[in-house]
C-alpha positions in Angstrom: -51.8 -11.1 89.3 -49.8 -8.1 90.8 -50.5 -7.5 94.5 -50.7 -3.6 94.0 -53.1 -4.0 91.0 -56.6 -2.7 91.2 -58.1 -6.2 91.1 -56.0 -7.6 93.7 -56.9 -4.6 96.1 -60.6 -5.1 95.6 -60.4 -8.8 96.0 -58.6 -8.3 99.3 -61.2 -5.6 100.3 -64.1 -8.0 99.6 -62.6 -10.7 101.9 -62.0 -8.2 104.7 -65.8 -7.1 104.1 -66.9 -10.7 104.5 -64.9 -11.3 107.8 -66.3 -8.1 109.1 -69.8 -9.1 108.2 -69.5 -12.4 109.8 -68.9 -10.6 113.2 -66.7 -13.3 114.7 -63.7 -11.1 115.3 -62.7 -9.3 118.4 -62.7 -5.4 118.5 -59.1 -5.3 117.8 -59.3 -7.5 114.9 -62.2 -5.8 113.5 -60.5 -2.3 113.8 -57.2 -3.7 112.0 -59.2 -5.2 109.1 -61.3 -1.9 108.9 -58.2 0.2 108.7 -56.7 -2.0 106.1 -59.9 -1.9 104.1 -60.0 2.0 104.1 -56.4 2.0 102.9 -57.4 -0.5 100.0 -60.3 1.6 99.1 -58.3 4.7 99.1 -55.6 2.9 97.1 -58.1 1.7 94.5 -59.8 5.1 94.2 -56.3 6.6 93.5 -55.8 3.9 90.8 -59.3 4.7 89.2 -58.4 8.4 89.1 -55.2 7.8 87.5 -56.9 5.5 84.9 -59.5 8.2 84.1 -57.0 10.7 83.7 -55.0 8.4 81.2 -58.4 7.8 79.2 -59.1 11.5 79.0 -55.6 12.2 77.8 -55.9 9.7 75.1 -59.3 10.9 74.3 -57.9 14.3 73.8 -55.0 13.1 71.6 -57.2 11.1 69.5 -59.6 14.2 68.8 -56.8 16.3 68.0 -55.4 13.8 65.6 -58.7 13.6 63.9 -59.0 17.2 63.7 -55.3 17.7 62.8 -54.8 20.1 65.5 -52.1 18.4 67.6 -50.8 21.9 68.7 -47.8 20.4 71.1 -49.9 17.6 72.1 -47.6 15.3 70.2 -44.8 15.8 72.7 -46.8 13.9 75.4 -44.7 11.0 76.3 -46.2 7.6 75.7 -45.2 6.2 78.9 -47.9 8.5 80.5 -50.4 6.3 79.0 
């Protein structure tokens, strides 16, 4: 699994939450883990937003194809999806 995948980020975030909930860490360790968790959460949200945008584009393209109204949408690069 790619380390920068959404799934990997969420697995790491879950492990961090478990460690923080156990409460057996120093304040410094807790803060470092919390900071990492915040970054993982933000990265995960960014990936979700990107995925949602791709789904919306595909939905628009599919609807346009059905209606026969591509109107310039056919120029959209497939690598964006």
